[in-house]
TORKOL-4160 file (C-alpha; in steps of 0.2 Angstrom, whole numbers, padded with zeros to 4 digits, m for minus):
364
<pt num="1" X="m0071" Y="0022" Z="m0032"/>
<pt num="2" X="m0061" Y="0038" Z="m0034"/>
<pt num="3" X="m0049" Y="0034" Z="m0020"/>
<pt num="4" X="m0046" Y="0016" Z="m0026"/>
<pt num="5" X="m0041" Y="0024" Z="m0043"/>
<pt num="6" X="m0029" Y="0036" Z="m0035"/>
<pt num="7" X="m0022" Y="0022" Z="m0025"/>
<pt num="8" X="m0017" Y="0012" Z="m0041"/>
<pt num="9" X="m0011" Y="0028" Z="m0050"/>
<pt num="10" X="0001" Y="0031" Z="m0036"/>
<pt num="11" X="0009" Y="0014" Z="m0040"/>
<pt num="12" X="0009" Y="0018" Z="m0059"/>
<pt num="13" X="0020" Y="0033" Z="m0056"/>
<pt num="14" X="0034" Y="0021" Z="m0053"/>
<pt num="15" X="0033" Y="0015" Z="m0071"/>
<pt num="16" X="0045" Y="0029" Z="m0077"/>
<pt num="17" X="0060" Y="0023" Z="m0066"/>
<pt num="18" X="0075" Y="0017" Z="m0075"/>
<pt num="19" X="0093" Y="0011" Z="m0071"/>
<pt num="20" X="0098" Y="0029" Z="m0070"/>
<pt num="21" X="0086" Y="0032" Z="m0056"/>
<pt num="22" X="0096" Y="0023" Z="m0042"/>
<pt num="23" X="0092" Y="0036" Z="m0029"/>
<pt num="24" X="0109" Y="0037" Z="m0021"/>
<pt num="25" X="0108" Y="0043" Z="m0004"/>
<pt num="26" X="0118" Y="0059" Z="m0002"/>
<pt num="27" X="0120" Y="0059" Z="0017"/>
<pt num="28" X="0138" Y="0055" Z="0021"/>
<pt num="29" X="0143" Y="0043" Z="0035"/>
<pt num="30" X="0159" Y="0034" Z="0040"/>
<pt num="31" X="0165" Y="0019" Z="0029"/>
<pt num="32" X="0159" Y="0007" Z="0043"/>
<pt num="33" X="0142" Y="0013" Z="0043"/>
<pt num="34" X="0126" Y="0015" Z="0032"/>
<pt num="35" X="0110" Y="0024" Z="0033"/>
<pt num="36" X="0092" Y="0020" Z="0027"/>
<pt num="37" X="0084" Y="0020" Z="0015"/>
<pt num="38" X="0095" Y="0011" Z="0003"/>
<pt num="39" X="0085" Y="0019" Z="m0011"/>
<pt num="40" X="0075" Y="0035" Z="m0012"/>
<pt num="41" X="0060" Y="0025" Z="m0018"/>
<pt num="42" X="0055" Y="0007" Z="m0021"/>
<pt num="43" X="0043" Y="m0006" Z="m0014"/>
<pt num="44" X="0044" Y="m0025" Z="m0011"/>
<pt num="45" X="0063" Y="m0026" Z="m0011"/>
<pt num="46" X="0071" Y="m0043" Z="m0013"/>
<pt num="47" X="0089" Y="m0048" Z="m0014"/>
<pt num="48" X="0100" Y="m0064" Z="m0015"/>
<pt num="49" X="0118" Y="m0066" Z="m0010"/>
<pt num="50" X="0127" Y="m0078" Z="m0022"/>
<pt num="51" X="0146" Y="m0079" Z="m0027"/>
<pt num="52" X="0151" Y="m0065" Z="m0017"/>
<pt num="53" X="0138" Y="m0053" Z="m0025"/>
<pt num="54" X="0121" Y="m0047" Z="m0020"/>
<pt num="55" X="0108" Y="m0047" Z="m0033"/>
<pt num="56" X="0094" Y="m0034" Z="m0029"/>
<pt num="57" X="0077" Y="m0030" Z="m0036"/>
<pt num="58" X="0062" Y="m0020" Z="m0032"/>
<pt num="59" X="0045" Y="m0015" Z="m0040"/>
<pt num="60" X="0046" Y="m0004" Z="m0055"/>
<pt num="61" X="0029" Y="m0008" Z="m0062"/>
<pt num="62" X="0032" Y="m0010" Z="m0081"/>
<pt num="63" X="0048" Y="m0019" Z="m0081"/>
<pt num="64" X="0060" Y="m0028" Z="m0070"/>
<pt num="65" X="0077" Y="m0021" Z="m0065"/>
<pt num="66" X="0091" Y="m0030" Z="m0057"/>
<pt num="67" X="0106" Y="m0023" Z="m0048"/>
<pt num="68" X="0123" Y="m0031" Z="m0044"/>
<pt num="69" X="0134" Y="m0026" Z="m0030"/>
<pt num="70" X="0146" Y="m0032" Z="m0016"/>
<pt num="71" X="0139" Y="m0019" Z="m0004"/>
<pt num="72" X="0121" Y="m0019" Z="m0003"/>
<pt num="73" X="0121" Y="m0003" Z="0008"/>
<pt num="74" X="0129" Y="0007" Z="m0006"/>
<pt num="75" X="0116" Y="0004" Z="m0020"/>
<pt num="76" X="0120" Y="0020" Z="m0028"/>
<pt num="77" X="0136" Y="0012" Z="m0034"/>
<pt num="78" X="0128" Y="m0004" Z="m0040"/>
<pt num="79" X="0128" Y="m0010" Z="m0058"/>
<pt num="80" X="0110" Y="m0010" Z="m0064"/>
<pt num="81" X="0102" Y="m0019" Z="m0079"/>
<pt num="82" X="0085" Y="m0020" Z="m0086"/>
<pt num="83" X="0081" Y="m0039" Z="m0087"/>
<pt num="84" X="0063" Y="m0040" Z="m0092"/>
<pt num="85" X="0050" Y="m0029" Z="m0101"/>
<pt num="86" X="0035" Y="m0038" Z="m0106"/>
<pt num="87" X="0026" Y="m0036" Z="m0123"/>
<pt num="88" X="0011" Y="m0048" Z="m0121"/>
<pt num="89" X="m0005" Y="m0038" Z="m0117"/>
<pt num="90" X="m0010" Y="m0051" Z="m0104"/>
<pt num="91" X="0005" Y="m0048" Z="m0093"/>
<pt num="92" X="0013" Y="m0031" Z="m0097"/>
<pt num="93" X="0004" Y="m0021" Z="m0083"/>
<pt num="94" X="0007" Y="m0019" Z="m0065"/>
<pt num="95" X="0023" Y="m0030" Z="m0062"/>
<pt num="96" X="0023" Y="m0032" Z="m0044"/>
<pt num="97" X="0036" Y="m0039" Z="m0031"/>
<pt num="98" X="0049" Y="m0047" Z="m0042"/>
<pt num="99" X="0060" Y="m0060" Z="m0033"/>
<pt num="100" X="0076" Y="m0068" Z="m0039"/>
<pt num="101" X="0081" Y="m0086" Z="m0035"/>
<pt num="102" X="0095" Y="m0098" Z="m0040"/>
<pt num="103" X="0088" Y="m0116" Z="m0043"/>
<pt num="104" X="0097" Y="m0130" Z="m0051"/>
<pt num="105" X="0111" Y="m0119" Z="m0057"/>
<pt num="106" X="0099" Y="m0108" Z="m0066"/>
<pt num="107" X="0092" Y="m0090" Z="m0062"/>
<pt num="108" X="0073" Y="m0088" Z="m0059"/>
<pt num="109" X="0063" Y="m0072" Z="m0056"/>
<pt num="110" X="0045" Y="m0073" Z="m0050"/>
<pt num="111" X="0033" Y="m0059" Z="m0051"/>
<pt num="112" X="0015" Y="m0055" Z="m0053"/>
<pt num="113" X="0007" Y="m0045" Z="m0068"/>
<pt num="114" X="m0010" Y="m0042" Z="m0076"/>
<pt num="115" X="m0018" Y="m0036" Z="m0092"/>
<pt num="116" X="m0022" Y="m0018" Z="m0085"/>
<pt num="117" X="m0035" Y="m0024" Z="m0073"/>
<pt num="118" X="m0027" Y="m0028" Z="m0056"/>
<pt num="119" X="m0041" Y="m0041" Z="m0052"/>
<pt num="120" X="m0033" Y="m0052" Z="m0066"/>
<pt num="121" X="m0016" Y="m0053" Z="m0058"/>
<pt num="122" X="m0006" Y="m0070" Z="m0060"/>
<pt num="123" X="0011" Y="m0076" Z="m0056"/>
<pt num="124" X="0024" Y="m0077" Z="m0069"/>
<pt num="125" X="0042" Y="m0085" Z="m0070"/>
<pt num="126" X="0057" Y="m0080" Z="m0079"/>
<pt num="127" X="0072" Y="m0091" Z="m0082"/>
<pt num="128" X="0090" Y="m0088" Z="m0087"/>
<pt num="129" X="0104" Y="m0101" Z="m0088"/>
<pt num="130" X="0119" Y="m0089" Z="m0088"/>
<pt num="131" X="0133" Y="m0089" Z="m0076"/>
<pt num="132" X="0127" Y="m0073" Z="m0068"/>
<pt num="133" X="0109" Y="m0065" Z="m0069"/>
<pt num="134" X="0117" Y="m0050" Z="m0076"/>
<pt num="135" X="0122" Y="m0060" Z="m0092"/>
<pt num="136" X="0112" Y="m0070" Z="m0104"/>
<pt num="137" X="0093" Y="m0067" Z="m0107"/>
<pt num="138" X="0078" Y="m0070" Z="m0096"/>
<pt num="139" X="0065" Y="m0080" Z="m0105"/>
<pt num="140" X="0047" Y="m0082" Z="m0098"/>
<pt num="141" X="0042" Y="m0100" Z="m0093"/>
<pt num="142" X="0024" Y="m0094" Z="m0093"/>
<pt num="143" X="0011" Y="m0091" Z="m0079"/>
<pt num="144" X="0009" Y="m0103" Z="m0064"/>
<pt num="145" X="m0008" Y="m0110" Z="m0063"/>
<pt num="146" X="m0011" Y="m0108" Z="m0044"/>
<pt num="147" X="m0029" Y="m0115" Z="m0045"/>
<pt num="148" X="m0041" Y="m0122" Z="m0057"/>
<pt num="149" X="m0051" Y="m0106" Z="m0058"/>
<pt num="150" X="m0036" Y="m0096" Z="m0062"/>
<pt num="151" X="m0039" Y="m0085" Z="m0047"/>
<pt num="152" X="m0029" Y="m0071" Z="m0042"/>
<pt num="153" X="m0011" Y="m0073" Z="m0036"/>
<pt num="154" X="0003" Y="m0061" Z="m0031"/>
<pt num="155" X="0019" Y="m0061" Z="m0021"/>
<pt num="156" X="0026" Y="m0078" Z="m0025"/>
<pt num="157" X="0042" Y="m0084" Z="m0016"/>
<pt num="158" X="0050" Y="m0101" Z="m0017"/>
<pt num="159" X="0061" Y="m0112" Z="m0006"/>
<pt num="160" X="0068" Y="m0130" Z="m0005"/>
<pt num="161" X="0066" Y="m0141" Z="0010"/>
<pt num="162" X="0072" Y="m0159" Z="0011"/>
<pt num="163" X="0074" Y="m0159" Z="m0008"/>
<pt num="164" X="0057" Y="m0153" Z="m0012"/>
<pt num="165" X="0053" Y="m0136" Z="m0019"/>
<pt num="166" X="0038" Y="m0127" Z="m0013"/>
<pt num="167" X="0029" Y="m0111" Z="m0019"/>
<pt num="168" X="0021" Y="m0099" Z="m0006"/>
<pt num="169" X="0011" Y="m0084" Z="m0012"/>
<pt num="170" X="m0004" Y="m0073" Z="m0008"/>
<pt num="171" X="m0021" Y="m0077" Z="m0017"/>
<pt num="172" X="m0039" Y="m0075" Z="m0016"/>
<pt num="173" X="m0050" Y="m0090" Z="m0010"/>
<pt num="174" X="m0063" Y="m0084" Z="m0023"/>
<pt num="175" X="m0065" Y="m0069" Z="m0035"/>
<pt num="176" X="m0069" Y="m0052" Z="m0026"/>
<pt num="177" X="m0086" Y="m0046" Z="m0026"/>
<pt num="178" X="m0089" Y="m0033" Z="m0013"/>
<pt num="179" X="m0073" Y="m0036" Z="m0003"/>
<pt num="180" X="m0056" Y="m0043" Z="m0006"/>
<pt num="181" X="m0048" Y="m0056" Z="0005"/>
<pt num="182" X="m0029" Y="m0061" Z="0003"/>
<pt num="183" X="m0023" Y="m0077" Z="0010"/>
<pt num="184" X="m0006" Y="m0086" Z="0011"/>
<pt num="185" X="m0005" Y="m0102" Z="0001"/>
<pt num="186" X="0008" Y="m0116" Z="m0001"/>
<pt num="187" X="0010" Y="m0130" Z="m0014"/>
<pt num="188" X="0023" Y="m0142" Z="m0019"/>
<pt num="189" X="0032" Y="m0139" Z="m0036"/>
<pt num="190" X="0036" Y="m0151" Z="m0051"/>
<pt num="191" X="0048" Y="m0139" Z="m0057"/>
<pt num="192" X="0051" Y="m0120" Z="m0054"/>
<pt num="193" X="0036" Y="m0115" Z="m0065"/>
<pt num="194" X="0023" Y="m0129" Z="m0062"/>
<pt num="195" X="0014" Y="m0134" Z="m0046"/>
<pt num="196" X="0012" Y="m0152" Z="m0041"/>
<pt num="197" X="m0005" Y="m0153" Z="m0032"/>
<pt num="198" X="m0018" Y="m0142" Z="m0025"/>
<pt num="199" X="m0014" Y="m0126" Z="m0015"/>
<pt num="200" X="m0016" Y="m0127" Z="0004"/>
<pt num="201" X="m0021" Y="m0111" Z="0013"/>
<pt num="202" X="m0009" Y="m0108" Z="0028"/>
<pt num="203" X="m0016" Y="m0091" Z="0034"/>
<pt num="204" X="m0031" Y="m0080" Z="0032"/>
<pt num="205" X="m0034" Y="m0062" Z="0039"/>
<pt num="206" X="m0042" Y="m0067" Z="0055"/>
<pt num="207" X="m0035" Y="m0055" Z="0068"/>
<pt num="208" X="m0039" Y="m0037" Z="0069"/>
<pt num="209" X="m0021" Y="m0032" Z="0065"/>
<pt num="210" X="m0023" Y="m0041" Z="0049"/>
<pt num="211" X="m0039" Y="m0032" Z="0043"/>
<pt num="212" X="m0035" Y="m0014" Z="0043"/>
<pt num="213" X="m0039" Y="m0005" Z="0027"/>
<pt num="214" X="m0044" Y="0013" Z="0033"/>
<pt num="215" X="m0031" Y="0026" Z="0035"/>
<pt num="216" X="m0031" Y="0037" Z="0051"/>
<pt num="217" X="m0036" Y="0052" Z="0041"/>
<pt num="218" X="m0051" Y="0042" Z="0034"/>
<pt num="219" X="m0044" Y="0039" Z="0017"/>
<pt num="220" X="m0048" Y="0021" Z="0011"/>
<pt num="221" X="m0049" Y="0010" Z="m0004"/>
<pt num="222" X="m0066" Y="0009" Z="m0013"/>
<pt num="223" X="m0070" Y="m0008" Z="m0004"/>
<pt num="224" X="m0064" Y="m0017" Z="0011"/>
<pt num="225" X="m0047" Y="m0026" Z="0008"/>
<pt num="226" X="m0041" Y="m0039" Z="0021"/>
<pt num="227" X="m0023" Y="m0043" Z="0018"/>
<pt num="228" X="m0011" Y="m0057" Z="0021"/>
<pt num="229" X="0003" Y="m0056" Z="0007"/>
<pt num="230" X="0022" Y="m0055" Z="0003"/>
<pt num="231" X="0026" Y="m0072" Z="0011"/>
<pt num="232" X="0045" Y="m0076" Z="0013"/>
<pt num="233" X="0054" Y="m0091" Z="0020"/>
<pt num="234" X="0068" Y="m0092" Z="0033"/>
<pt num="235" X="0075" Y="m0106" Z="0043"/>
<pt num="236" X="0078" Y="m0105" Z="0062"/>
<pt num="237" X="0096" Y="m0103" Z="0067"/>
<pt num="238" X="0098" Y="m0122" Z="0071"/>
<pt num="239" X="0087" Y="m0127" Z="0055"/>
<pt num="240" X="0075" Y="m0136" Z="0067"/>
<pt num="241" X="0060" Y="m0125" Z="0062"/>
<pt num="242" X="0054" Y="m0117" Z="0046"/>
<pt num="243" X="0047" Y="m0099" Z="0047"/>
<pt num="244" X="0036" Y="m0090" Z="0034"/>
<pt num="245" X="0035" Y="m0071" Z="0037"/>
<pt num="246" X="0020" Y="m0062" Z="0029"/>
<pt num="247" X="0013" Y="m0044" Z="0028"/>
<pt num="248" X="m0004" Y="m0040" Z="0035"/>
<pt num="249" X="m0017" Y="m0026" Z="0033"/>
<pt num="250" X="m0016" Y="m0013" Z="0019"/>
<pt num="251" X="0001" Y="m0008" Z="0013"/>
<pt num="252" X="m0006" Y="0010" Z="0010"/>
<pt num="253" X="m0010" Y="0011" Z="0029"/>
<pt num="254" X="0002" Y="0013" Z="0044"/>
<pt num="255" X="m0005" Y="m0003" Z="0051"/>
<pt num="256" X="0004" Y="m0014" Z="0038"/>
<pt num="257" X="0015" Y="m0026" Z="0048"/>
<pt num="258" X="0023" Y="m0043" Z="0048"/>
<pt num="259" X="0016" Y="m0059" Z="0055"/>
<pt num="260" X="0024" Y="m0076" Z="0057"/>
<pt num="261" X="0020" Y="m0094" Z="0054"/>
<pt num="262" X="0031" Y="m0108" Z="0060"/>
<pt num="263" X="0032" Y="m0127" Z="0059"/>
<pt num="264" X="0044" Y="m0140" Z="0064"/>
<pt num="265" X="0057" Y="m0146" Z="0050"/>
<pt num="266" X="0051" Y="m0163" Z="0052"/>
<pt num="267" X="0032" Y="m0158" Z="0049"/>
<pt num="268" X="0021" Y="m0161" Z="0034"/>
<pt num="269" X="0022" Y="m0143" Z="0026"/>
<pt num="270" X="0006" Y="m0146" Z="0016"/>
<pt num="271" X="m0004" Y="m0149" Z="0032"/>
<pt num="272" X="m0010" Y="m0133" Z="0038"/>
<pt num="273" X="m0011" Y="m0139" Z="0055"/>
<pt num="274" X="0008" Y="m0141" Z="0055"/>
<pt num="275" X="0010" Y="m0122" Z="0055"/>
<pt num="276" X="0008" Y="m0111" Z="0071"/>
<pt num="277" X="0003" Y="m0093" Z="0068"/>
<pt num="278" X="0008" Y="m0079" Z="0080"/>
<pt num="279" X="m0007" Y="m0070" Z="0088"/>
<pt num="280" X="0002" Y="m0053" Z="0087"/>
<pt num="281" X="0013" Y="m0045" Z="0074"/>
<pt num="282" X="0031" Y="m0047" Z="0075"/>
<pt num="283" X="0036" Y="m0031" Z="0067"/>
<pt num="284" X="0026" Y="m0016" Z="0066"/>
<pt num="285" X="0025" Y="0003" Z="0065"/>
<pt num="286" X="0035" Y="0014" Z="0077"/>
<pt num="287" X="0027" Y="0032" Z="0076"/>
<pt num="288" X="0040" Y="0038" Z="0088"/>
<pt num="289" X="0053" Y="0035" Z="0075"/>
<pt num="290" X="0042" Y="0041" Z="0061"/>
<pt num="291" X="0041" Y="0023" Z="0053"/>
<pt num="292" X="0024" Y="0018" Z="0047"/>
<pt num="293" X="0018" Y="0002" Z="0038"/>
<pt num="294" X="0034" Y="m0009" Z="0038"/>
<pt num="295" X="0032" Y="m0025" Z="0028"/>
<pt num="296" X="0037" Y="m0035" Z="0013"/>
<pt num="297" X="0052" Y="m0043" Z="0021"/>
<pt num="298" X="0066" Y="m0054" Z="0014"/>
<pt num="299" X="0082" Y="m0060" Z="0022"/>
<pt num="300" X="0100" Y="m0060" Z="0017"/>
<pt num="301" X="0117" Y="m0065" Z="0025"/>
<pt num="302" X="0132" Y="m0053" Z="0027"/>
<pt num="303" X="0146" Y="m0057" Z="0015"/>
<pt num="304" X="0155" Y="m0068" Z="0028"/>
<pt num="305" X="0139" Y="m0077" Z="0033"/>
<pt num="306" X="0141" Y="m0072" Z="0052"/>
<pt num="307" X="0125" Y="m0061" Z="0052"/>
<pt num="308" X="0108" Y="m0060" Z="0044"/>
<pt num="309" X="0099" Y="m0045" Z="0038"/>
<pt num="310" X="0081" Y="m0041" Z="0034"/>
<pt num="311" X="0076" Y="m0031" Z="0019"/>
<pt num="312" X="0059" Y="m0022" Z="0020"/>
<pt num="313" X="0049" Y="m0007" Z="0015"/>
<pt num="314" X="0041" Y="0006" Z="0026"/>
<pt num="315" X="0035" Y="0024" Z="0024"/>
<pt num="316" X="0039" Y="0040" Z="0034"/>
<pt num="317" X="0021" Y="0046" Z="0034"/>
<pt num="318" X="0006" Y="0039" Z="0042"/>
<pt num="319" X="m0006" Y="0038" Z="0027"/>
<pt num="320" X="m0001" Y="0030" Z="0011"/>
<pt num="321" X="m0004" Y="0034" Z="m0007"/>
<pt num="322" X="m0009" Y="0052" Z="m0010"/>
<pt num="323" X="m0010" Y="0052" Z="m0029"/>
<pt num="324" X="0007" Y="0061" Z="m0031"/>
<pt num="325" X="0020" Y="0047" Z="m0027"/>
<pt num="326" X="0023" Y="0030" Z="m0019"/>
<pt num="327" X="0031" Y="0034" Z="m0002"/>
<pt num="328" X="0037" Y="0017" Z="0003"/>
<pt num="329" X="0056" Y="0015" Z="0003"/>
<pt num="330" X="0067" Y="0000" Z="0005"/>
<pt num="331" X="0077" Y="m0002" Z="0021"/>
<pt num="332" X="0090" Y="m0014" Z="0029"/>
<pt num="333" X="0093" Y="m0019" Z="0047"/>
<pt num="334" X="0101" Y="m0033" Z="0056"/>
<pt num="335" X="0091" Y="m0047" Z="0065"/>
<pt num="336" X="0096" Y="m0057" Z="0080"/>
<pt num="337" X="0091" Y="m0074" Z="0088"/>
<pt num="338" X="0083" Y="m0079" Z="0104"/>
<pt num="339" X="0088" Y="m0093" Z="0116"/>
<pt num="340" X="0077" Y="m0105" Z="0105"/>
<pt num="341" X="0086" Y="m0100" Z="0089"/>
<pt num="342" X="0071" Y="m0091" Z="0082"/>
<pt num="343" X="0073" Y="m0074" Z="0074"/>
<pt num="344" X="0071" Y="m0058" Z="0083"/>
<pt num="345" X="0067" Y="m0044" Z="0070"/>
<pt num="346" X="0067" Y="m0030" Z="0083"/>
<pt num="347" X="0059" Y="m0014" Z="0079"/>
<pt num="348" X="0060" Y="m0003" Z="0063"/>
<pt num="349" X="0074" Y="0010" Z="0064"/>
<pt num="350" X="0072" Y="0028" Z="0060"/>
<pt num="351" X="0078" Y="0035" Z="0044"/>
<pt num="352" X="0096" Y="0043" Z="0044"/>
<pt num="353" X="0102" Y="0033" Z="0059"/>
<pt num="354" X="0120" Y="0027" Z="0056"/>
<pt num="355" X="0120" Y="0008" Z="0057"/>
<pt num="356" X="0135" Y="m0004" Z="0056"/>
<pt num="357" X="0138" Y="m0011" Z="0039"/>
<pt num="358" X="0136" Y="m0030" Z="0037"/>
<pt num="359" X="0151" Y="m0040" Z="0042"/>
<pt num="360" X="0163" Y="m0044" Z="0028"/>
<pt num="361" X="0159" Y="m0030" Z="0017"/>
<pt num="362" X="0176" Y="m0025" Z="0009"/>
<pt num="363" X="0179" Y="m0006" Z="0010"/>
<pt num="364" X="0183" Y="0004" Z="m0005"/>
């Protein structure tokens, strides 16, 4: 049990972060290049490009911060605002994986929170009708009831396809007893904060690469945790296929990696048989480059929309939480496309390597 407590304490350390802790990278590179990480700390990064600006957020545990910038590779110069700090005891602890979305001319932030017991995580939604998310006030629309038993739910993301909004997230099939199993679910939505029908399981941790929870040095959580989490949506380049990337295995381990589900754009998204799952991870550790545990992806275009980039987090040490700090950092790198218009994520790039900035970023 001691190791499990240490694991969550490592996350709680992030609670002291504020807008003054932007973590600007001090390594100088040419104007046309950037280096990773884009912050000195921060897990589960997410961003949206809208109106010529990037709106970025990552996990800070007891509040939600939002950054605005026209150059996502220079987050040290971004404008930061605290947009949410909960006061309800039921949802004021362990705020995980905030995501920002623009839906029906309003801003929404999805995140997970609990009452201090991480077994009680639920998904919450904030709404803001201001012109930009840096203006106005975010108001809570309440938790999303993802199943009748109010079972565990985290890492919510949403997308619209053929005029229908869907929610995807990570949840438990049933309450944890001696082990924990996180699965990927999908459901149709009535509105941005309410489901319309039962949840459908799309993926469970079935392969060996999805079930790793023990670190190479033997450190581990107090009980087995098999992980499918952090789902995110992306179209193929020709829009003929839908893709859900997700993270697998323990995020505290070097084995954390990215898997992929895909289906035809003409298929029934609520039929689990419509989705094909890769038998191997599509993005994983690169020990030779000192990159371990890459995961939690999200995708953004370059300012001129000619390129696509993946935001993700990874660590530069093999073993995860040590009790001293959260060692994951947010990183950005360009993706490409194969002959079938499907994404190629490549492999994680080592820290400090100069990379060309996204096309269309205006130089200062």
